[in-house]
Structures are given as C-alpha cells and as structure tokens.
N, C-alpha and C positions, 0 to 999 in steps of 0.2 A: 940775324939771317938764319933761316931754317936749314938744317943739315939733312940731306937725304941718306939713303942707305949706302950708296956708293961713296959718299964723303966720309962715312964712319969706318967702313971695313975695306974700302978700295974695290974697284970694279972687278978685279979678278977673284976677290975673296967672298963675293956675295953668295954664290952657290955653295961654297964650302961652309960658310958660317950658317946659312939657313939649313943646309942638310944636317949638320951636326946638332943643331938645336931642335929642329922640328921632327926629326926621325923618331924621337922618343915619345911623341904624342900621336893621337889618332886624327881621323878625318874631321870629326866634329870639333876638335880643338883647333884645327887649322881654320875651319870656317869661322869660329869665334874670333880667332886672332886677326883674320882678314878684315873683320868689321871693327876692330879695336882702334886702329890708327893707320895712317898712310904708310908708316914705317913697316908694320907687320903685314899690311896688304902687299907691299912690294916684295917682302921677304918670301911670303908664301907663293906668290906668283912666280918668282924667280926659281924657286926650288921645286915647283910642282912636278916637272918631268922627272927629276931625280927621285922624288918621293914616290911617284907612281911606279917607277922601275924597281925601287927597293921593296915596296909592298908586294909587287907582283912576284918577285923572286922569293919572298918570304912565304907566299901563299901557293906556290906552284904545285905542291904535293897534296893540296886539299881541294875537295869539290866545292862548288858554290853552296850546296846545301849544308856542308860541314861548316863553312865559314859563317853562314847565317845562324846555324845552331849555336855557334860559339860567340855570336855577336860581333864578329869582326867586320865592321863597316868599312874599314880601310882596305881590307883584302877584297871585299866585294866591289868597291869603287875602282880598284886597280885592275881587276880581272874581267869586269863586265861593263857593257855600255848601258845607257838608260833603256834602249830598245831591247837589249838582251835580258834584262832583269825579269821582264814579264814572261819570257819563254822558258825560264828555268823551272824544271819539275823534278821532284823526288822520284826516283825510279821505282820505288816500292809502293808508296802511298799516293803518288800523283799530286803531292802538295806543292803549292807555290812557296816563294820565299816569305810571303806574308803569313801563310799557314804556319810555317816553321817558326817564325819570329814570335808569333802569338801563342804557340802551343806550350804554355808553361804558366804556373801560378803567378809568377812575377815576370812579365815580359821585359825584354831588353828595350826600354823606352827610346833611347837614342836611335837604335836600329829601326824600330817600328816607325818612328817619326820620319826618318830618312826615306824609308820605303814609301811611305804615304805621300811624300813630296815629289816622287818621281813622276815623269810625264805619263807613263803607261799604267798608272795605278788603277785606273778604272777597269781595264781589262783584267788585271790581277784580282781585283775585288770580286769579280763575277765568276772566277774560275772555281771549279769544284774538284775535290779530291776523290779518292777511291770510294769514300763513304757518301759522296754526293754533297759534301759540306763546303760552303764558302768560307773565306776568312771571317766573315761576320758570324757564322755559326761558332767558330772557334772562340771568338771574342765573348759571345754570350755564354758559352759553356764554361769558360773560365772566369767570367764576371768582369771583363775589362770594359767597364761602362764608357769611359772617355773615348777609347778607340772604337767602340761599337757605334757611338754617336757620330764619330768622324766618318766611318765607313758607310753608315746609313746616308750621310749627306753626299758622299762620293758616288754611291750607286744605289738608287732606290730599288732597282731590280733585285739586288741581293736580299732585300728584306722579304721578298715573296718566294725565294727559292726554297724548295723542300728537299731535304736530304733523302737518303735511301729508305728512311723510316717515316717519310711524309712530314717531318718536323721542320717548321720554319725557324729562323733565329729567335723569334719571340717565344715560341713553344719551348725551345731549348733553354732560354733564360728562365722561364717560369719553372721548368722541370728541375733546374739546378738551384732554384730559389735565390737568384741574384737580383734583388730588388732594384738596385741602381741600373743594371742593364735593362731590366723590364721598363723602367721609367724612361730611359734613353730611347728605346725603340717605340714606345707609345708616343713620345713627343715627336718622333719622326713619322708618325702616322702608319705604323706597321699594321697589318691586318689582324685585328683583335679577335676575329671569328675564325681564324685559321684552324683547320681540322686535321688532326694527326692520329694515326692508328696507335693503339697500345697493345699490350700483351694479351688482352682478352678480345672478345669479338666486338667490343665497343671501341669508340675513339674518344679523343679529348680535344677540347678547345683550351686556350690559355686560362679561361675562367674555370672550367671544370678541373683542370690540373691544380690550380691554386686552391680550389675547394677541397679536392682530395688530399692535398698536402696540409690542409688546415693552416695555411699561411695568411693570416689576417691582413698584413700590410699589402701583399701582392693582390689579394682579392679587392682591397680598397682601390688600388691603382687601376686594376682592370675595369672595375665598375665605373670609374670616372671617364673611360674612353667613350667618345660621342657615338661611335658606330656600333656599339656592342649589341649583340643579339642575345638577350637573356633567355630566350625560349628555344635556342638551338639544342637539338638532341644529340645524344652520343652515337646514334645510328642514323646515317643519312638515308632518306627515302622511305622510312618505316615509322609507324606511329608509336611503337612500344620502346623507343629509346628513352634515355634518362636526361633530364635537363640538370643544370647546375644546382637548382634548388632541391632536386631529389637526392643529391649526393651530400647535402649538408645535414649535420645533426640538428634535429628540430629545436633543441633548447640551447644551441650554441650561438655565439655572436655572429658567426658567418651567416647562419640561417636568417637571423634578424636583418642583417645588412641586405641580403638578397630580396627578402620580402619588401623592405623599404624601397629598394631600387625598382622592383617590379610595380610598386604602387605609383611611382612618379610618372611613368608613361601613361597610366590610366588617368591620372589627374590632368595630364597634358591633353589626352584625347577628349576628355570632358570639356576642357576649356576650348579646344578647337571646335567641337560640336556647337557650343554656345555661340562662338564667333560666327560660325557658318549660319546658324539660325538667325542671328541679328543681321547678317549680310543679306540673307534671303528676304527678311522684312524690308530692308532698305531697297532691294531690287524691286520688290512688288510695289512699293510706294512710288519709285521713280519710273518704272516701266509700265505700270498699269495704265492703259489708254483711257480708262474711264476717269482717272484722277489726274492724268498728265496730258492735257490737250495742247498740241503744238499751237493751236490758234488762240490759246489763252483760256482762262476760266469762263464758263458759260455765263450769260447775262442773267440777272435775277429773274427775268420774266420767262426764261426758257427752262421750265421744269424744276425750278428751285423754290416755288411758292413765294417768290418775292424776296428770298433771303440770298445773301452773297454765297457763292460756291466755296466750300471749304474742303480741305483734304481730310480723309478719315483719320480718326485718332490713332496715334502711334504709341508703342510701348515706351514706358518711362526710360528704360535703359537705352533704347534706340535714340530717343530725344537727346539724352545726355551724350551719347556718342557723336551724334550729328553736331551738337554744340561744340564739342571738343575739336572735331574736324574743322569747323568754321574758325575757331580760335587759332588753331595751328596754321590754317591757310592764311588767315589775316596776318599772323606774325611773320610768315615767310614773305608775303607780299610787301609788308612794311620794311623788312630788312633788306630786300633786294634793291639794288641801285639801278641805274639806267642799263647796266650790263650785269644783271644778277644771275643767280643760279637757275632761275626759271623765267627767262625773259618772255616766254609765250604767255605768262599770266598777265603781263602788262600790255599786251597788244590789243 
C-alpha cells in the first residue's frame, strides 16, 4: 500500500516539515522536486504559500533590479507577478530584467531561462534601454549565442532593431567578434546587409566589419548568407563609397574569398542567360504560326513541292532539353495512380 505525505508526517505536520526542508533551497529546486515524485509534488504544493511569504520577507528591502542582478529567482517570484515582470525597469538605464540578467560575461542561466519562460517575455524582448538596445543586443555583445538564438525565435522584430548608433544585433555580434552569436543570428535570417554608421563618415555592413577586423571565420559565415549584397557601398546614395572588396588586403585570404564569392553570381547569371536563350528558342518553335498550324501540317501539295512539312532544325541543346522534359513527364505520368499528383495529365 502506497503511503502519502499525510501518512508519514501527519496532517498537522505537513507544512512544518515542508517549510523546514524546502526553505533552504530556491525556486528552481522546488520545480525540480515537484516533478520528481508525487511525494515531493505534494510537499511543495502544501508549503508554497509559506515559502512565498518567507521569500517576500527576506527580499523586502531590495528592489526587483537588485534581486535580478543577484540572480535571486525566488525573491523575484515572491515579489512580482508574471504580468509585473515585463513592466520592471531600471530607473537609470531603462533596462528590463532580461537586460540585467544578460549583462555579464557569464549570465545566471537559471534566472535567464526562468525569465524566458514567462508569458510576457515577447514584450520584454522588444524593449529598448537608454542606449536603444534590446536584450538581443546585450546577448550578442557578450556572446551568449544560445540565448541569442532563443530570443531571435521569440521576437523576429528584435533582430531588426537598431540602437542609438544604428547597430543591429548582428552588427554588434560581428563588431565584438562572437562567431557563435553571428551564426545563431544568420540561421535566424537576420538582415545580413544591415547598415550602421561608424566613427568616420562611412558606414559598415556586417561583411565590411568582418573584413576590417580581418576575421576570416566570420567573413566565411557572412559570405554564406543567401541574401548578401557583395556590392553594397560604405556610403548610401553616392558612387564613391567603398565595397567590402576595397577594404581587403589584395594578397590576403579574405580578398581571395571575396573575389571567389563575386565570381559565383557572375557564373549564375551566365547560366540564367543561357537558360533564357534556350527557352526563347523553345517559344519560337512552339508559338511561331508558320510552323505550328492549329489545323495540322500543310499537305504535301500546298507549297511543299510534294514533300512532307517539317519543323525547322532546332539546336542540339534544345533537342536534348526537350527529350529530358519528355522523359520526366512520362515518368510522372507512369508513377501517378488514378488519384495522382497531377490528375489533369490523365484526363
């Protein structure tokens, strides 16, 4: 027969026992214990009100920002509601609790995870401090790549926010040379062509910054982004700005990587032009009224000197392409059942 908590310590001793044992640990420990067994789940549930009161009394002389800076999850839980967490601001910097929790080389991970699990975290993730920075800016500036990826999923808007110096989170990550944070934001489809002012009259994109810093790994990551504009200039709207290639040392590996990357679009454009030319030939063959008569080919006696009418010769590549199209279409028709992917082919 299974024994419950009341059977072990008596009904009147439940709160006393739970209070004495659980008061020495914190909120995340209580959560772990609740999921461990029915016994601990009942103990934590029974002592919750007493634990909240004790934690509130312990934290009454400290502000919410102080509790967050110290990593006191239990104090924050006891003194605020889920709705109130998003409204807390530092009086000097305008920082949210997420800003404060992330503003250190080694963030207090249990606290950050707890804040990210709160219902109002989306609004908190979009808030800006006195410098115009969101919590995502703070993540990328300190190199907290895992939390940066989490915040990017929570709020895509935060990835495009520019601080007071026009820097997006991606620009901040490149500037601080945090490769893991750069990779996290690029995977989340951050704007790889974001433009930020620098101390000179020119500006920078993430690629330009990586080239200036001579960071080969980050240059390679940025070059792999699908929407990258390799020809973007450091001055908007004028022709005498500098592109990323102009900033690279001519004999260095970064210059070679940029030249190779710029040659790939040229090869793609040449391939596209060849495809368009082949398609044009196909259109002429199909649409030319002289060779495609809806009434069928002319009879041998009508202007063909007794010979059967034939289509004009087609380029060899076009013939090969048409043959491949026919083979592909035949394969699709053969693989389609009575209710296939393309039932209109069978009608």
